[in-house]
mmCIF file of the N, C-alpha and C atoms, coordinates in Angstrom:
data_MODEL
# 
_entry.id   MODEL 
# 
loop_
_atom_site.group_PDB 
_atom_site.id 
_atom_site.type_symbol 
_atom_site.label_atom_id 
_atom_site.label_alt_id 
_atom_site.label_comp_id 
_atom_site.label_asym_id 
_atom_site.label_entity_id 
_atom_site.label_seq_id 
_atom_site.pdbx_PDB_ins_code 
_atom_site.Cartn_x 
_atom_site.Cartn_y 
_atom_site.Cartn_z 
_atom_site.occupancy 
_atom_site.B_iso_or_equiv 
_atom_site.pdbx_formal_charge 
_atom_site.auth_seq_id 
_atom_site.auth_comp_id 
_atom_site.auth_asym_id 
_atom_site.auth_atom_id 
_atom_site.pdbx_PDB_model_num 
ATOM 1   N N  . ASP A 1 1  ? 91.533  89.035  94.918  1.00 0.00 ? 1  ASP A N  1 
ATOM 2   C CA . ASP A 1 1  ? 90.768  88.818  96.107  1.00 0.00 ? 1  ASP A CA 1 
ATOM 3   C C  . ASP A 1 1  ? 90.648  90.055  96.965  1.00 0.00 ? 1  ASP A C  1 
ATOM 4   N N  . PHE A 1 2  ? 91.675  90.943  96.918  1.00 0.00 ? 2  PHE A N  1 
ATOM 5   C CA . PHE A 1 2  ? 91.578  92.238  97.590  1.00 0.00 ? 2  PHE A CA 1 
ATOM 6   C C  . PHE A 1 2  ? 92.454  93.237  96.815  1.00 0.00 ? 2  PHE A C  1 
ATOM 7   N N  . VAL A 1 3  ? 92.094  94.483  97.042  1.00 0.00 ? 3  VAL A N  1 
ATOM 8   C CA . VAL A 1 3  ? 92.870  95.614  96.418  1.00 0.00 ? 3  VAL A CA 1 
ATOM 9   C C  . VAL A 1 3  ? 93.289  96.578  97.510  1.00 0.00 ? 3  VAL A C  1 
ATOM 10  N N  . SER A 1 4  ? 94.313  97.357  97.223  1.00 0.00 ? 4  SER A N  1 
ATOM 11  C CA . SER A 1 4  ? 94.797  98.262  98.230  1.00 0.00 ? 4  SER A CA 1 
ATOM 12  C C  . SER A 1 4  ? 95.496  99.492  97.587  1.00 0.00 ? 4  SER A C  1 
ATOM 13  N N  . ARG A 1 5  ? 95.824  100.476 98.370  1.00 0.00 ? 5  ARG A N  1 
ATOM 14  C CA . ARG A 1 5  ? 96.671  101.608 98.055  1.00 0.00 ? 5  ARG A CA 1 
ATOM 15  C C  . ARG A 1 5  ? 97.420  101.958 99.264  1.00 0.00 ? 5  ARG A C  1 
ATOM 16  N N  . PHE A 1 6  ? 98.641  102.498 99.087  1.00 0.00 ? 6  PHE A N  1 
ATOM 17  C CA . PHE A 1 6  ? 99.492  102.854 100.204 1.00 0.00 ? 6  PHE A CA 1 
ATOM 18  C C  . PHE A 1 6  ? 100.040 104.312 100.060 1.00 0.00 ? 6  PHE A C  1 
ATOM 19  N N  . PHE A 1 7  ? 99.741  105.097 101.076 1.00 0.00 ? 7  PHE A N  1 
ATOM 20  C CA . PHE A 1 7  ? 100.187 106.498 101.132 1.00 0.00 ? 7  PHE A CA 1 
ATOM 21  C C  . PHE A 1 7  ? 100.996 106.762 102.436 1.00 0.00 ? 7  PHE A C  1 
ATOM 22  N N  . ALA A 1 8  ? 102.107 107.468 102.343 1.00 0.00 ? 8  ALA A N  1 
ATOM 23  C CA . ALA A 1 8  ? 102.905 107.854 103.539 1.00 0.00 ? 8  ALA A CA 1 
ATOM 24  C C  . ALA A 1 8  ? 103.460 109.225 103.335 1.00 0.00 ? 8  ALA A C  1 
ATOM 25  N N  . PRO A 1 9  ? 102.605 110.262 103.219 1.00 0.00 ? 9  PRO A N  1 
ATOM 26  C CA . PRO A 1 9  ? 103.122 111.603 102.920 1.00 0.00 ? 9  PRO A CA 1 
ATOM 27  C C  . PRO A 1 9  ? 104.056 112.151 104.043 1.00 0.00 ? 9  PRO A C  1 
ATOM 28  N N  . TYR A 1 10 ? 103.854 111.756 105.264 1.00 0.00 ? 10 TYR A N  1 
ATOM 29  C CA . TYR A 1 10 ? 104.705 112.222 106.331 1.00 0.00 ? 10 TYR A CA 1 
ATOM 30  C C  . TYR A 1 10 ? 106.200 111.813 106.115 1.00 0.00 ? 10 TYR A C  1 
ATOM 31  N N  . CYS A 1 11 ? 106.314 110.607 105.473 1.00 0.00 ? 11 CYS A N  1 
ATOM 32  C CA . CYS A 1 11 ? 107.659 110.043 105.169 1.00 0.00 ? 11 CYS A CA 1 
ATOM 33  C C  . CYS A 1 11 ? 108.143 110.464 103.800 1.00 0.00 ? 11 CYS A C  1 
ATOM 34  N N  . GLY A 1 12 ? 107.421 111.339 103.121 1.00 0.00 ? 12 GLY A N  1 
ATOM 35  C CA . GLY A 1 12 ? 107.808 111.805 101.799 1.00 0.00 ? 12 GLY A CA 1 
ATOM 36  C C  . GLY A 1 12 ? 107.402 110.887 100.633 1.00 0.00 ? 12 GLY A C  1 
ATOM 37  N N  . ILE A 1 13 ? 106.521 109.918 100.958 1.00 0.00 ? 13 ILE A N  1 
ATOM 38  C CA . ILE A 1 13 ? 106.012 108.967 99.947  1.00 0.00 ? 13 ILE A CA 1 
ATOM 39  C C  . ILE A 1 13 ? 104.648 109.297 99.598  1.00 0.00 ? 13 ILE A C  1 
ATOM 40  N N  . ASP A 1 14 ? 104.408 109.987 98.468  1.00 0.00 ? 14 ASP A N  1 
ATOM 41  C CA . ASP A 1 14 ? 103.020 110.313 98.083  1.00 0.00 ? 14 ASP A CA 1 
ATOM 42  C C  . ASP A 1 14 ? 102.221 109.066 97.879  1.00 0.00 ? 14 ASP A C  1 
ATOM 43  N N  . GLU A 1 15 ? 102.727 108.146 97.129  1.00 0.00 ? 15 GLU A N  1 
ATOM 44  C CA . GLU A 1 15 ? 102.054 106.825 96.979  1.00 0.00 ? 15 GLU A CA 1 
ATOM 45  C C  . GLU A 1 15 ? 103.092 105.811 96.535  1.00 0.00 ? 15 GLU A C  1 
ATOM 46  N N  . ASP A 1 16 ? 103.173 104.674 97.240  1.00 0.00 ? 16 ASP A N  1 
ATOM 47  C CA . ASP A 1 16 ? 104.088 103.590 96.828  1.00 0.00 ? 16 ASP A CA 1 
ATOM 48  C C  . ASP A 1 16 ? 103.375 102.720 95.841  1.00 0.00 ? 16 ASP A C  1 
ATOM 49  N N  . PRO A 1 17 ? 103.980 102.461 94.702  1.00 0.00 ? 17 PRO A N  1 
ATOM 50  C CA . PRO A 1 17 ? 103.328 101.735 93.615  1.00 0.00 ? 17 PRO A CA 1 
ATOM 51  C C  . PRO A 1 17 ? 102.845 100.311 94.018  1.00 0.00 ? 17 PRO A C  1 
ATOM 52  N N  . VAL A 1 18 ? 103.780 99.534  94.685  1.00 0.00 ? 18 VAL A N  1 
ATOM 53  C CA . VAL A 1 18 ? 103.449 98.187  95.111  1.00 0.00 ? 18 VAL A CA 1 
ATOM 54  C C  . VAL A 1 18 ? 104.172 98.024  96.454  1.00 0.00 ? 18 VAL A C  1 
ATOM 55  N N  . THR A 1 19 ? 103.430 97.769  97.519  1.00 0.00 ? 19 THR A N  1 
ATOM 56  C CA . THR A 1 19 ? 104.032 97.771  98.848  1.00 0.00 ? 19 THR A CA 1 
ATOM 57  C C  . THR A 1 19 ? 104.006 96.342  99.459  1.00 0.00 ? 19 THR A C  1 
ATOM 58  N N  . GLY A 1 20 ? 105.149 95.694  99.402  1.00 0.00 ? 20 GLY A N  1 
ATOM 59  C CA . GLY A 1 20 ? 105.291 94.342  100.002 1.00 0.00 ? 20 GLY A CA 1 
ATOM 60  C C  . GLY A 1 20 ? 104.966 94.232  101.479 1.00 0.00 ? 20 GLY A C  1 
ATOM 61  N N  . SER A 1 21 ? 105.509 95.219  102.219 1.00 0.00 ? 21 SER A N  1 
ATOM 62  C CA . SER A 1 21 ? 105.274 95.255  103.658 1.00 0.00 ? 21 SER A CA 1 
ATOM 63  C C  . SER A 1 21 ? 103.823 95.388  103.993 1.00 0.00 ? 21 SER A C  1 
ATOM 64  N N  . ALA A 1 22 ? 103.074 96.153  103.252 1.00 0.00 ? 22 ALA A N  1 
ATOM 65  C CA . ALA A 1 22 ? 101.645 96.284  103.524 1.00 0.00 ? 22 ALA A CA 1 
ATOM 66  C C  . ALA A 1 22 ? 100.899 94.996  103.237 1.00 0.00 ? 22 ALA A C  1 
ATOM 67  N N  . HIS A 1 23 ? 101.320 94.320  102.182 1.00 0.00 ? 23 HIS A N  1 
ATOM 68  C CA . HIS A 1 23 ? 100.636 92.995  101.869 1.00 0.00 ? 23 HIS A CA 1 
ATOM 69  C C  . HIS A 1 23 ? 100.984 91.908  102.906 1.00 0.00 ? 23 HIS A C  1 
ATOM 70  N N  . CYS A 1 24 ? 102.125 92.076  103.585 1.00 0.00 ? 24 CYS A N  1 
ATOM 71  C CA . CYS A 1 24 ? 102.435 91.072  104.701 1.00 0.00 ? 24 CYS A CA 1 
ATOM 72  C C  . CYS A 1 24 ? 101.411 91.258  105.873 1.00 0.00 ? 24 CYS A C  1 
ATOM 73  N N  . MET A 1 25 ? 100.819 92.432  105.990 1.00 0.00 ? 25 MET A N  1 
ATOM 74  C CA . MET A 1 25 ? 99.788  92.616  107.031 1.00 0.00 ? 25 MET A CA 1 
ATOM 75  C C  . MET A 1 25 ? 98.422  92.365  106.448 1.00 0.00 ? 25 MET A C  1 
ATOM 76  N N  . LEU A 1 26 ? 98.181  92.755  105.238 1.00 0.00 ? 26 LEU A N  1 
ATOM 77  C CA . LEU A 1 26 ? 96.799  92.617  104.637 1.00 0.00 ? 26 LEU A CA 1 
ATOM 78  C C  . LEU A 1 26 ? 96.481  91.135  104.284 1.00 0.00 ? 26 LEU A C  1 
ATOM 79  N N  . ALA A 1 27 ? 97.474  90.362  103.854 1.00 0.00 ? 27 ALA A N  1 
ATOM 80  C CA . ALA A 1 27 ? 97.241  88.950  103.484 1.00 0.00 ? 27 ALA A CA 1 
ATOM 81  C C  . ALA A 1 27 ? 96.626  88.141  104.600 1.00 0.00 ? 27 ALA A C  1 
ATOM 82  N N  . PRO A 1 28 ? 97.249  88.148  105.827 1.00 0.00 ? 28 PRO A N  1 
ATOM 83  C CA . PRO A 1 28 ? 96.634  87.349  106.907 1.00 0.00 ? 28 PRO A CA 1 
ATOM 84  C C  . PRO A 1 28 ? 95.256  87.828  107.297 1.00 0.00 ? 28 PRO A C  1 
ATOM 85  N N  . PHE A 1 29 ? 95.058  89.177  107.233 1.00 0.00 ? 29 PHE A N  1 
ATOM 86  C CA . PHE A 1 29 ? 93.733  89.748  107.533 1.00 0.00 ? 29 PHE A CA 1 
ATOM 87  C C  . PHE A 1 29 ? 92.665  89.170  106.613 1.00 0.00 ? 29 PHE A C  1 
ATOM 88  N N  . TRP A 1 30 ? 92.930  89.233  105.262 1.00 0.00 ? 30 TRP A N  1 
ATOM 89  C CA . TRP A 1 30 ? 91.965  88.758  104.280 1.00 0.00 ? 30 TRP A CA 1 
ATOM 90  C C  . TRP A 1 30 ? 91.898  87.198  104.248 1.00 0.00 ? 30 TRP A C  1 
ATOM 91  N N  . ALA A 1 31 ? 92.997  86.532  104.521 1.00 0.00 ? 31 ALA A N  1 
ATOM 92  C CA . ALA A 1 31 ? 93.011  85.052  104.505 1.00 0.00 ? 31 ALA A CA 1 
ATOM 93  C C  . ALA A 1 31 ? 92.050  84.549  105.621 1.00 0.00 ? 31 ALA A C  1 
ATOM 94  N N  . ALA A 1 32 ? 92.089  85.184  106.814 1.00 0.00 ? 32 ALA A N  1 
ATOM 95  C CA . ALA A 1 32 ? 91.172  84.774  107.836 1.00 0.00 ? 32 ALA A CA 1 
ATOM 96  C C  . ALA A 1 32 ? 89.718  85.069  107.531 1.00 0.00 ? 32 ALA A C  1 
ATOM 97  N N  . ARG A 1 33 ? 89.483  86.161  106.918 1.00 0.00 ? 33 ARG A N  1 
ATOM 98  C CA . ARG A 1 33 ? 88.078  86.492  106.604 1.00 0.00 ? 33 ARG A CA 1 
ATOM 99  C C  . ARG A 1 33 ? 87.514  85.682  105.436 1.00 0.00 ? 33 ARG A C  1 
ATOM 100 N N  . LEU A 1 34 ? 88.344  85.364  104.445 1.00 0.00 ? 34 LEU A N  1 
ATOM 101 C CA . LEU A 1 34 ? 87.902  84.642  103.296 1.00 0.00 ? 34 LEU A CA 1 
ATOM 102 C C  . LEU A 1 34 ? 88.065  83.135  103.505 1.00 0.00 ? 34 LEU A C  1 
ATOM 103 N N  . GLY A 1 35 ? 88.753  82.691  104.527 1.00 0.00 ? 35 GLY A N  1 
ATOM 104 C CA . GLY A 1 35 ? 88.960  81.255  104.788 1.00 0.00 ? 35 GLY A CA 1 
ATOM 105 C C  . GLY A 1 35 ? 89.872  80.627  103.736 1.00 0.00 ? 35 GLY A C  1 
ATOM 106 N N  . ARG A 1 36 ? 90.880  81.344  103.280 1.00 0.00 ? 36 ARG A N  1 
ATOM 107 C CA . ARG A 1 36 ? 91.796  80.776  102.255 1.00 0.00 ? 36 ARG A CA 1 
ATOM 108 C C  . ARG A 1 36 ? 93.164  81.244  102.568 1.00 0.00 ? 36 ARG A C  1 
ATOM 109 N N  . SER A 1 37 ? 94.148  80.405  102.207 1.00 0.00 ? 37 SER A N  1 
ATOM 110 C CA . SER A 1 37 ? 95.555  80.726  102.537 1.00 0.00 ? 37 SER A CA 1 
ATOM 111 C C  . SER A 1 37 ? 96.260  81.298  101.278 1.00 0.00 ? 37 SER A C  1 
ATOM 112 N N  . GLN A 1 38 ? 95.699  81.238  100.091 1.00 0.00 ? 38 GLN A N  1 
ATOM 113 C CA . GLN A 1 38 ? 96.325  81.766  98.901  1.00 0.00 ? 38 GLN A CA 1 
ATOM 114 C C  . GLN A 1 38 ? 95.376  82.809  98.349  1.00 0.00 ? 38 GLN A C  1 
ATOM 115 N N  . LEU A 1 39 ? 95.918  84.010  98.141  1.00 0.00 ? 39 LEU A N  1 
ATOM 116 C CA . LEU A 1 39 ? 95.123  85.135  97.676  1.00 0.00 ? 39 LEU A CA 1 
ATOM 117 C C  . LEU A 1 39 ? 95.844  85.937  96.605  1.00 0.00 ? 39 LEU A C  1 
ATOM 118 N N  . ARG A 1 40 ? 95.115  86.555  95.787  1.00 0.00 ? 40 ARG A N  1 
ATOM 119 C CA . ARG A 1 40 ? 95.660  87.437  94.737  1.00 0.00 ? 40 ARG A CA 1 
ATOM 120 C C  . ARG A 1 40 ? 95.314  88.893  95.125  1.00 0.00 ? 40 ARG A C  1 
ATOM 121 N N  . ALA A 1 41 ? 96.344  89.723  95.182  1.00 0.00 ? 41 ALA A N  1 
ATOM 122 C CA . ALA A 1 41 ? 96.177  91.108  95.550  1.00 0.00 ? 41 ALA A CA 1 
ATOM 123 C C  . ALA A 1 41 ? 96.531  92.003  94.390  1.00 0.00 ? 41 ALA A C  1 
ATOM 124 N N  . ARG A 1 42 ? 95.921  93.172  94.335  1.00 0.00 ? 42 ARG A N  1 
ATOM 125 C CA . ARG A 1 42 ? 96.215  94.218  93.337  1.00 0.00 ? 42 ARG A CA 1 
ATOM 126 C C  . ARG A 1 42 ? 96.356  95.531  94.064  1.00 0.00 ? 42 ARG A C  1 
ATOM 127 N N  . GLN A 1 43 ? 97.430  96.230  93.790  1.00 0.00 ? 43 GLN A N  1 
ATOM 128 C CA . GLN A 1 43 ? 97.598  97.597  94.324  1.00 0.00 ? 43 GLN A CA 1 
ATOM 129 C C  . GLN A 1 43 ? 97.249  98.534  93.255  1.00 0.00 ? 43 GLN A C  1 
ATOM 130 N N  . LEU A 1 44 ? 96.345  99.463  93.572  1.00 0.00 ? 44 LEU A N  1 
ATOM 131 C CA . LEU A 1 44 ? 95.739  100.335 92.577  1.00 0.00 ? 44 LEU A CA 1 
ATOM 132 C C  . LEU A 1 44 ? 96.403  101.676 92.438  1.00 0.00 ? 44 LEU A C  1 
ATOM 133 N N  . SER A 1 45 ? 97.740  101.686 92.488  1.00 0.00 ? 45 SER A N  1 
ATOM 134 C CA . SER A 1 45 ? 98.501  102.931 92.213  1.00 0.00 ? 45 SER A CA 1 
ATOM 135 C C  . SER A 1 45 ? 98.469  103.210 90.700  1.00 0.00 ? 45 SER A C  1 
ATOM 136 N N  . ARG A 1 46 ? 99.046  104.299 90.309  1.00 0.00 ? 46 ARG A N  1 
ATOM 137 C CA . ARG A 1 46 ? 99.092  104.608 88.869  1.00 0.00 ? 46 ARG A CA 1 
ATOM 138 C C  . ARG A 1 46 ? 99.840  103.504 88.120  1.00 0.00 ? 46 ARG A C  1 
ATOM 139 N N  . ARG A 1 47 ? 101.026 103.061 88.581  1.00 0.00 ? 47 ARG A N  1 
ATOM 140 C CA . ARG A 1 47 ? 101.768 102.016 87.995  1.00 0.00 ? 47 ARG A CA 1 
ATOM 141 C C  . ARG A 1 47 ? 101.107 100.643 88.261  1.00 0.00 ? 47 ARG A C  1 
ATOM 142 N N  . GLY A 1 48 ? 100.562 100.459 89.372  1.00 0.00 ? 48 GLY A N  1 
ATOM 143 C CA . GLY A 1 48 ? 99.862  99.219  89.798  1.00 0.00 ? 48 GLY A CA 1 
ATOM 144 C C  . GLY A 1 48 ? 100.728 97.995  89.812  1.00 0.00 ? 48 GLY A C  1 
ATOM 145 N N  . GLY A 1 49 ? 100.220 96.956  90.337  1.00 0.00 ? 49 GLY A N  1 
ATOM 146 C CA . GLY A 1 49 ? 100.907 95.704  90.391  1.00 0.00 ? 49 GLY A CA 1 
ATOM 147 C C  . GLY A 1 49 ? 100.121 94.645  91.047  1.00 0.00 ? 49 GLY A C  1 
ATOM 148 N N  . GLU A 1 50 ? 100.379 93.378  90.688  1.00 0.00 ? 50 GLU A N  1 
ATOM 149 C CA . GLU A 1 50 ? 99.669  92.257  91.299  1.00 0.00 ? 50 GLU A CA 1 
ATOM 150 C C  . GLU A 1 50 ? 100.655 91.406  92.102  1.00 0.00 ? 50 GLU A C  1 
ATOM 151 N N  . VAL A 1 51 ? 100.172 90.925  93.251  1.00 0.00 ? 51 VAL A N  1 
ATOM 152 C CA . VAL A 1 51 ? 100.956 90.143  94.166  1.00 0.00 ? 51 VAL A CA 1 
ATOM 153 C C  . VAL A 1 51 ? 100.228 88.883  94.538  1.00 0.00 ? 51 VAL A C  1 
ATOM 154 N N  . GLU A 1 52 ? 100.870 87.738  94.433  1.00 0.00 ? 52 GLU A N  1 
ATOM 155 C CA . GLU A 1 52 ? 100.283 86.470  94.848  1.00 0.00 ? 52 GLU A CA 1 
ATOM 156 C C  . GLU A 1 52 ? 100.727 86.330  96.325  1.00 0.00 ? 52 GLU A C  1 
ATOM 157 N N  . CYS A 1 53 ? 99.803  86.125  97.224  1.00 0.00 ? 53 CYS A N  1 
ATOM 158 C CA . CYS A 1 53 ? 100.091 86.002  98.637  1.00 0.00 ? 53 CYS A CA 1 
ATOM 159 C C  . CYS A 1 53 ? 99.719  84.659  99.162  1.00 0.00 ? 53 CYS A C  1 
ATOM 160 N N  . THR A 1 54 ? 100.674 84.053  99.885  1.00 0.00 ? 54 THR A N  1 
ATOM 161 C CA . THR A 1 54 ? 100.372 82.781  100.550 1.00 0.00 ? 54 THR A CA 1 
ATOM 162 C C  . THR A 1 54 ? 100.632 82.888  102.015 1.00 0.00 ? 54 THR A C  1 
ATOM 163 N N  . VAL A 1 55 ? 99.652  82.552  102.845 1.00 0.00 ? 55 VAL A N  1 
ATOM 164 C CA . VAL A 1 55 ? 99.776  82.699  104.276 1.00 0.00 ? 55 VAL A CA 1 
ATOM 165 C C  . VAL A 1 55 ? 100.034 81.278  104.808 1.00 0.00 ? 55 VAL A C  1 
ATOM 166 N N  . ARG A 1 56 ? 101.185 81.031  105.510 1.00 0.00 ? 56 ARG A N  1 
ATOM 167 C CA . ARG A 1 56 ? 101.575 79.775  106.043 1.00 0.00 ? 56 ARG A CA 1 
ATOM 168 C C  . ARG A 1 56 ? 102.053 79.998  107.506 1.00 0.00 ? 56 ARG A C  1 
ATOM 169 N N  . ASP A 1 57 ? 101.346 79.454  108.401 1.00 0.00 ? 57 ASP A N  1 
ATOM 170 C CA . ASP A 1 57 ? 101.704 79.575  109.885 1.00 0.00 ? 57 ASP A CA 1 
ATOM 171 C C  . ASP A 1 57 ? 101.881 81.049  110.168 1.00 0.00 ? 57 ASP A C  1 
ATOM 172 N N  . TRP A 1 58 ? 103.136 81.420  110.538 1.00 0.00 ? 58 TRP A N  1 
ATOM 173 C CA . TRP A 1 58 ? 103.435 82.810  110.930 1.00 0.00 ? 58 TRP A CA 1 
ATOM 174 C C  . TRP A 1 58 ? 104.207 83.513  109.769 1.00 0.00 ? 58 TRP A C  1 
ATOM 175 N N  . ARG A 1 59 ? 104.107 83.011  108.566 1.00 0.00 ? 59 ARG A N  1 
ATOM 176 C CA . ARG A 1 59 ? 104.812 83.620  107.437 1.00 0.00 ? 59 ARG A CA 1 
ATOM 177 C C  . ARG A 1 59 ? 103.855 84.018  106.338 1.00 0.00 ? 59 ARG A C  1 
ATOM 178 N N  . VAL A 1 60 ? 104.244 85.035  105.592 1.00 0.00 ? 60 VAL A N  1 
ATOM 179 C CA . VAL A 1 60 ? 103.535 85.387  104.403 1.00 0.00 ? 60 VAL A CA 1 
ATOM 180 C C  . VAL A 1 60 ? 104.495 85.362  103.243 1.00 0.00 ? 60 VAL A C  1 
ATOM 181 N N  . LEU A 1 61 ? 104.210 84.587  102.191 1.00 0.00 ? 61 LEU A N  1 
ATOM 182 C CA . LEU A 1 61 ? 105.064 84.523  101.018 1.00 0.00 ? 61 LEU A CA 1 
ATOM 183 C C  . LEU A 1 61 ? 104.435 85.375  99.928  1.00 0.00 ? 61 LEU A C  1 
ATOM 184 N N  . LEU A 1 62 ? 105.226 86.254  99.354  1.00 0.00 ? 62 LEU A N  1 
ATOM 185 C CA . LEU A 1 62 ? 104.795 87.152  98.281  1.00 0.00 ? 62 LEU A CA 1 
ATOM 186 C C  . LEU A 1 62 ? 105.457 86.822  97.001  1.00 0.00 ? 62 LEU A C  1 
ATOM 187 N N  . GLU A 1 63 ? 104.727 86.780  95.914  1.00 0.00 ? 63 GLU A N  1 
ATOM 188 C CA . GLU A 1 63 ? 105.251 86.512  94.577  1.00 0.00 ? 63 GLU A CA 1 
ATOM 189 C C  . GLU A 1 63 ? 104.703 87.538  93.565  1.00 0.00 ? 63 GLU A C  1 
ATOM 190 N N  . GLY A 1 64 ? 105.562 88.004  92.734  1.00 0.00 ? 64 GLY A N  1 
ATOM 191 C CA . GLY A 1 64 ? 105.161 88.943  91.741  1.00 0.00 ? 64 GLY A CA 1 
ATOM 192 C C  . GLY A 1 64 ? 106.319 89.247  90.781  1.00 0.00 ? 64 GLY A C  1 
ATOM 193 N N  . ARG A 1 65 ? 106.078 90.136  89.866  1.00 0.00 ? 65 ARG A N  1 
ATOM 194 C CA . ARG A 1 65 ? 107.107 90.563  88.941  1.00 0.00 ? 65 ARG A CA 1 
ATOM 195 C C  . ARG A 1 65 ? 107.831 91.751  89.552  1.00 0.00 ? 65 ARG A C  1 
ATOM 196 N N  . ALA A 1 66 ? 109.123 91.857  89.249  1.00 0.00 ? 66 ALA A N  1 
ATOM 197 C CA . ALA A 1 66 ? 109.917 93.013  89.814  1.00 0.00 ? 66 ALA A CA 1 
ATOM 198 C C  . ALA A 1 66 ? 111.006 93.364  88.796  1.00 0.00 ? 66 ALA A C  1 
ATOM 199 N N  . VAL A 1 67 ? 111.505 94.572  88.979  1.00 0.00 ? 67 VAL A N  1 
ATOM 200 C CA . VAL A 1 67 ? 112.602 95.094  88.183  1.00 0.00 ? 67 VAL A CA 1 
ATOM 201 C C  . VAL A 1 67 ? 113.662 95.607  89.079  1.00 0.00 ? 67 VAL A C  1 
ATOM 202 N N  . THR A 1 68 ? 114.921 95.252  88.879  1.00 0.00 ? 68 THR A N  1 
ATOM 203 C CA . THR A 1 68 ? 116.009 95.788  89.732  1.00 0.00 ? 68 THR A CA 1 
ATOM 204 C C  . THR A 1 68 ? 116.205 97.280  89.468  1.00 0.00 ? 68 THR A C  1 
ATOM 205 N N  . PHE A 1 69 ? 116.021 98.029  90.528  1.00 0.00 ? 69 PHE A N  1 
ATOM 206 C CA . PHE A 1 69 ? 116.082 99.500  90.416  1.00 0.00 ? 69 PHE A CA 1 
ATOM 207 C C  . PHE A 1 69 ? 117.510 99.979  90.844  1.00 0.00 ? 69 PHE A C  1 
ATOM 208 N N  . LEU A 1 70 ? 118.140 99.331  91.857  1.00 0.00 ? 70 LEU A N  1 
ATOM 209 C CA . LEU A 1 70 ? 119.379 99.696  92.330  1.00 0.00 ? 70 LEU A CA 1 
ATOM 210 C C  . LEU A 1 70 ? 120.124 98.504  92.834  1.00 0.00 ? 70 LEU A C  1 
ATOM 211 N N  . GLU A 1 71 ? 121.390 98.487  92.631  1.00 0.00 ? 71 GLU A N  1 
ATOM 212 C CA . GLU A 1 71 ? 122.255 97.367  93.137  1.00 0.00 ? 71 GLU A CA 1 
ATOM 213 C C  . GLU A 1 71 ? 123.506 97.968  93.715  1.00 0.00 ? 71 GLU A C  1 
ATOM 214 N N  . GLY A 1 72 ? 123.936 97.418  94.811  1.00 0.00 ? 72 GLY A N  1 
ATOM 215 C CA . GLY A 1 72 ? 125.155 97.914  95.391  1.00 0.00 ? 72 GLY A CA 1 
ATOM 216 C C  . GLY A 1 72 ? 125.735 96.946  96.478  1.00 0.00 ? 72 GLY A C  1 
ATOM 217 N N  . TRP A 1 73 ? 126.797 97.425  97.107  1.00 0.00 ? 73 TRP A N  1 
ATOM 218 C CA . TRP A 1 73 ? 127.492 96.676  98.144  1.00 0.00 ? 73 TRP A CA 1 
ATOM 219 C C  . TRP A 1 73 ? 127.605 97.491  99.373  1.00 0.00 ? 73 TRP A C  1 
ATOM 220 N N  . ILE A 1 74 ? 127.527 96.842  100.537 1.00 0.00 ? 74 ILE A N  1 
ATOM 221 C CA . ILE A 1 74 ? 127.758 97.470  101.830 1.00 0.00 ? 74 ILE A CA 1 
ATOM 222 C C  . ILE A 1 74 ? 128.912 96.732  102.483 1.00 0.00 ? 74 ILE A C  1 
ATOM 223 N N  . THR A 1 75 ? 129.904 97.477  102.839 1.00 0.00 ? 75 THR A N  1 
ATOM 224 C CA . THR A 1 75 ? 131.075 96.975  103.528 1.00 0.00 ? 75 THR A CA 1 
ATOM 225 C C  . THR A 1 75 ? 130.939 97.214  105.032 1.00 0.00 ? 75 THR A C  1 
ATOM 226 N N  . ILE A 1 76 ? 131.057 96.151  105.785 1.00 0.00 ? 76 ILE A N  1 
ATOM 227 C CA . ILE A 1 76 ? 130.984 96.260  107.280 1.00 0.00 ? 76 ILE A CA 1 
ATOM 228 C C  . ILE A 1 76 ? 132.389 96.047  107.870 1.00 0.00 ? 76 ILE A C  1 
# 
């Protein structure tokens, strides 16, 4: 339903392959314009990725495939 790319060179990110936080802003924007609450998004980075977006009230639900990159513990 929509495609995107995300760049943040000032933060040292040349291009993020799939950006969940960006889709949390883009999904409500496109949902309002397309008149639908469920959308399919594609991020067009080199690695690329697809995200299923559902807009409900003040929430955005994102679904997609992921791989664990890092796991750890934080002691407070």
